[in-house]
SESE-84870 format. One record per residue (C-alpha): x, y, z negated; residue number from 1. Coordinates in steps of 0.25 Angstrom, whole numbers. Layout:
! SESE-84870
<pt><east>X</east><north>Y</north><up>Z</up><n>NUM</n></pt>
...
END
This chain:
! SESE-84870
<pt><east>-59</east><north>-44</north><up>-6</up><n>1</n></pt>
<pt><east>-48</east><north>-34</north><up>-9</up><n>2</n></pt>
<pt><east>-46</east><north>-21</north><up>-1</up><n>3</n></pt>
<pt><east>-31</east><north>-18</north><up>1</up><n>4</n></pt>
<pt><east>-27</east><north>-4</north><up>7</up><n>5</n></pt>
<pt><east>-12</east><north>-5</north><up>12</up><n>6</n></pt>
<pt><east>-6</east><north>9</north><up>14</up><n>7</n></pt>
<pt><east>8</east><north>10</north><up>19</up><n>8</n></pt>
<pt><east>18</east><north>21</north><up>23</up><n>9</n></pt>
<pt><east>27</east><north>16</north><up>34</up><n>10</n></pt>
<pt><east>37</east><north>21</north><up>44</up><n>11</n></pt>
<pt><east>42</east><north>8</north><up>46</up><n>12</n></pt>
<pt><east>36</east><north>-6</north><up>49</up><n>13</n></pt>
<pt><east>41</east><north>-12</north><up>37</up><n>14</n></pt>
<pt><east>31</east><north>-5</north><up>27</up><n>15</n></pt>
<pt><east>20</east><north>-8</north><up>37</up><n>16</n></pt>
<pt><east>24</east><north>-23</north><up>37</up><n>17</n></pt>
<pt><east>23</east><north>-23</north><up>22</up><n>18</n></pt>
<pt><east>10</east><north>-17</north><up>22</up><n>19</n></pt>
<pt><east>5</east><north>-27</north><up>32</up><n>20</n></pt>
<pt><east>10</east><north>-38</north><up>24</up><n>21</n></pt>
<pt><east>2</east><north>-33</north><up>12</up><n>22</n></pt>
<pt><east>-10</east><north>-33</north><up>21</up><n>23</n></pt>
<pt><east>-8</east><north>-47</north><up>26</up><n>24</n></pt>
<pt><east>-7</east><north>-52</north><up>12</up><n>25</n></pt>
<pt><east>-19</east><north>-44</north><up>8</up><n>26</n></pt>
<pt><east>-27</east><north>-50</north><up>20</up><n>27</n></pt>
<pt><east>-22</east><north>-64</north><up>16</up><n>28</n></pt>
<pt><east>-28</east><north>-61</north><up>2</up><n>29</n></pt>
<pt><east>-41</east><north>-57</north><up>9</up><n>30</n></pt>
<pt><east>-41</east><north>-43</north><up>6</up><n>31</n></pt>
<pt><east>-46</east><north>-31</north><up>15</up><n>32</n></pt>
<pt><east>-34</east><north>-22</north><up>20</up><n>33</n></pt>
<pt><east>-32</east><north>-8</north><up>25</up><n>34</n></pt>
<pt><east>-18</east><north>-4</north><up>30</up><n>35</n></pt>
<pt><east>-15</east><north>11</north><up>31</up><n>36</n></pt>
<pt><east>-2</east><north>17</north><up>34</up><n>37</n></pt>
<pt><east>2</east><north>30</north><up>27</up><n>38</n></pt>
<pt><east>8</east><north>39</north><up>37</up><n>39</n></pt>
<pt><east>11</east><north>54</north><up>39</up><n>40</n></pt>
<pt><east>4</east><north>60</north><up>51</up><n>41</n></pt>
<pt><east>12</east><north>58</north><up>64</up><n>42</n></pt>
<pt><east>20</east><north>46</north><up>58</up><n>43</n></pt>
<pt><east>23</east><north>35</north><up>68</up><n>44</n></pt>
<pt><east>14</east><north>22</north><up>68</up><n>45</n></pt>
<pt><east>22</east><north>9</north><up>65</up><n>46</n></pt>
<pt><east>19</east><north>-5</north><up>67</up><n>47</n></pt>
<pt><east>4</east><north>-7</north><up>68</up><n>48</n></pt>
<pt><east>-5</east><north>6</north><up>71</up><n>49</n></pt>
<pt><east>-18</east><north>10</north><up>66</up><n>50</n></pt>
<pt><east>-18</east><north>7</north><up>51</up><n>51</n></pt>
<pt><east>-28</east><north>19</north><up>49</up><n>52</n></pt>
<pt><east>-27</east><north>31</north><up>40</up><n>53</n></pt>
<pt><east>-29</east><north>30</north><up>25</up><n>54</n></pt>
<pt><east>-43</east><north>34</north><up>22</up><n>55</n></pt>
<pt><east>-49</east><north>36</north><up>8</up><n>56</n></pt>
<pt><east>-58</east><north>24</north><up>11</up><n>57</n></pt>
<pt><east>-46</east><north>15</north><up>12</up><n>58</n></pt>
<pt><east>-42</east><north>18</north><up>-2</up><n>59</n></pt>
<pt><east>-57</east><north>17</north><up>-7</up><n>60</n></pt>
<pt><east>-58</east><north>3</north><up>0</up><n>61</n></pt>
<pt><east>-45</east><north>-2</north><up>-6</up><n>62</n></pt>
<pt><east>-44</east><north>-11</north><up>-19</up><n>63</n></pt>
<pt><east>-29</east><north>-11</north><up>-17</up><n>64</n></pt>
<pt><east>-20</east><north>-1</north><up>-10</up><n>65</n></pt>
<pt><east>-6</east><north>-5</north><up>-6</up><n>66</n></pt>
<pt><east>4</east><north>7</north><up>-2</up><n>67</n></pt>
<pt><east>17</east><north>4</north><up>5</up><n>68</n></pt>
<pt><east>27</east><north>15</north><up>6</up><n>69</n></pt>
<pt><east>40</east><north>17</north><up>13</up><n>70</n></pt>
<pt><east>43</east><north>30</north><up>7</up><n>71</n></pt>
<pt><east>49</east><north>31</north><up>-7</up><n>72</n></pt>
<pt><east>46</east><north>46</north><up>-7</up><n>73</n></pt>
<pt><east>38</east><north>50</north><up>-19</up><n>74</n></pt>
<pt><east>27</east><north>56</north><up>-10</up><n>75</n></pt>
<pt><east>27</east><north>51</north><up>4</up><n>76</n></pt>
<pt><east>17</east><north>60</north><up>12</up><n>77</n></pt>
<pt><east>10</east><north>47</north><up>18</up><n>78</n></pt>
<pt><east>4</east><north>44</north><up>4</up><n>79</n></pt>
<pt><east>-3</east><north>57</north><up>3</up><n>80</n></pt>
<pt><east>-16</east><north>52</north><up>9</up><n>81</n></pt>
<pt><east>-16</east><north>40</north><up>0</up><n>82</n></pt>
<pt><east>-13</east><north>48</north><up>-12</up><n>83</n></pt>
<pt><east>-24</east><north>58</north><up>-9</up><n>84</n></pt>
<pt><east>-34</east><north>47</north><up>-8</up><n>85</n></pt>
<pt><east>-31</east><north>42</north><up>-21</up><n>86</n></pt>
<pt><east>-36</east><north>54</north><up>-28</up><n>87</n></pt>
<pt><east>-50</east><north>52</north><up>-22</up><n>88</n></pt>
<pt><east>-51</east><north>37</north><up>-27</up><n>89</n></pt>
<pt><east>-63</east><north>35</north><up>-36</up><n>90</n></pt>
<pt><east>-59</east><north>32</north><up>-51</up><n>91</n></pt>
<pt><east>-59</east><north>17</north><up>-55</up><n>92</n></pt>
<pt><east>-56</east><north>12</north><up>-41</up><n>93</n></pt>
<pt><east>-48</east><north>-1</north><up>-46</up><n>94</n></pt>
<pt><east>-39</east><north>0</north><up>-34</up><n>95</n></pt>
<pt><east>-24</east><north>-5</north><up>-35</up><n>96</n></pt>
<pt><east>-12</east><north>0</north><up>-28</up><n>97</n></pt>
<pt><east>1</east><north>-7</north><up>-24</up><n>98</n></pt>
<pt><east>13</east><north>0</north><up>-17</up><n>99</n></pt>
<pt><east>25</east><north>-5</north><up>-10</up><n>100</n></pt>
<pt><east>38</east><north>1</north><up>-4</up><n>101</n></pt>
<pt><east>42</east><north>-4</north><up>10</up><n>102</n></pt>
<pt><east>57</east><north>-5</north><up>6</up><n>103</n></pt>
<pt><east>56</east><north>-11</north><up>-8</up><n>104</n></pt>
<pt><east>46</east><north>-19</north><up>-14</up><n>105</n></pt>
<pt><east>51</east><north>-17</north><up>-28</up><n>106</n></pt>
<pt><east>51</east><north>-9</north><up>-41</up><n>107</n></pt>
<pt><east>51</east><north>2</north><up>-44</up><n>108</n></pt>
<pt><east>41</east><north>9</north><up>-34</up><n>109</n></pt>
<pt><east>46</east><north>20</north><up>-25</up><n>110</n></pt>
<pt><east>41</east><north>35</north><up>-28</up><n>111</n></pt>
<pt><east>31</east><north>33</north><up>-17</up><n>112</n></pt>
<pt><east>25</east><north>20</north><up>-23</up><n>113</n></pt>
<pt><east>25</east><north>27</north><up>-37</up><n>114</n></pt>
<pt><east>17</east><north>39</north><up>-31</up><n>115</n></pt>
<pt><east>7</east><north>29</north><up>-25</up><n>116</n></pt>
<pt><east>6</east><north>21</north><up>-38</up><n>117</n></pt>
<pt><east>4</east><north>34</north><up>-47</up><n>118</n></pt>
<pt><east>-6</east><north>40</north><up>-37</up><n>119</n></pt>
<pt><east>-14</east><north>27</north><up>-37</up><n>120</n></pt>
<pt><east>-14</east><north>26</north><up>-52</up><n>121</n></pt>
<pt><east>-19</east><north>40</north><up>-53</up><n>122</n></pt>
<pt><east>-30</east><north>36</north><up>-44</up><n>123</n></pt>
<pt><east>-34</east><north>24</north><up>-53</up><n>124</n></pt>
<pt><east>-27</east><north>14</north><up>-44</up><n>125</n></pt>
<pt><east>-19</east><north>3</north><up>-51</up><n>126</n></pt>
<pt><east>-6</east><north>-2</north><up>-46</up><n>127</n></pt>
<pt><east>-5</east><north>-16</north><up>-42</up><n>128</n></pt>
<pt><east>8</east><north>-22</north><up>-47</up><n>129</n></pt>
<pt><east>14</east><north>-32</north><up>-37</up><n>130</n></pt>
<pt><east>28</east><north>-38</north><up>-39</up><n>131</n></pt>
<pt><east>38</east><north>-32</north><up>-29</up><n>132</n></pt>
<pt><east>52</east><north>-35</north><up>-26</up><n>133</n></pt>
<pt><east>62</east><north>-33</north><up>-14</up><n>134</n></pt>
<pt><east>62</east><north>-45</north><up>-4</up><n>135</n></pt>
<pt><east>74</east><north>-50</north><up>4</up><n>136</n></pt>
<pt><east>67</east><north>-53</north><up>17</up><n>137</n></pt>
<pt><east>56</east><north>-46</north><up>25</up><n>138</n></pt>
<pt><east>48</east><north>-58</north><up>24</up><n>139</n></pt>
<pt><east>48</east><north>-58</north><up>9</up><n>140</n></pt>
<pt><east>43</east><north>-44</north><up>9</up><n>141</n></pt>
<pt><east>32</east><north>-47</north><up>18</up><n>142</n></pt>
<pt><east>28</east><north>-59</north><up>10</up><n>143</n></pt>
<pt><east>28</east><north>-51</north><up>-3</up><n>144</n></pt>
<pt><east>19</east><north>-40</north><up>4</up><n>145</n></pt>
<pt><east>9</east><north>-50</north><up>8</up><n>146</n></pt>
<pt><east>9</east><north>-56</north><up>-6</up><n>147</n></pt>
<pt><east>7</east><north>-41</north><up>-11</up><n>148</n></pt>
<pt><east>-5</east><north>-40</north><up>-1</up><n>149</n></pt>
<pt><east>-11</east><north>-52</north><up>-7</up><n>150</n></pt>
<pt><east>-9</east><north>-47</north><up>-21</up><n>151</n></pt>
<pt><east>-15</east><north>-34</north><up>-18</up><n>152</n></pt>
<pt><east>-27</east><north>-40</north><up>-12</up><n>153</n></pt>
<pt><east>-31</east><north>-47</north><up>-25</up><n>154</n></pt>
<pt><east>-42</east><north>-41</north><up>-32</up><n>155</n></pt>
<pt><east>-39</east><north>-32</north><up>-43</up><n>156</n></pt>
<pt><east>-39</east><north>-37</north><up>-57</up><n>157</n></pt>
END
């Protein structure tokens, strides 16, 4: 059974909904999940509360890490704890990472996504490639994210 850590930066409920859709897809594929919101101290809670604070044990536990971003900023400060934890991962961890941006599920990746992917690669985490494209309706987006969750829950090859 795969362990999927879903991190998301969200000031709006739309990113939270996409992260939850990924979680549903992963659970449907019989994966274990942990959801963690990336936030600055003092940021308001959204939607559901109590995702918990990202801990190094979360990253060690995960086979696949999904990072959802709202910011296109090349270095959103909410990412700092995650980026710092990447430095402490043991070598040869065989983990995978996938990123998505809340407003656009297409290519090319935003500067923030590129930062996550580059830092993950430097830590020995390989990028998981999933087809991404813009969708016409919110239902299509949520369906695509559930499918992404199912894909992320599959064992690494």
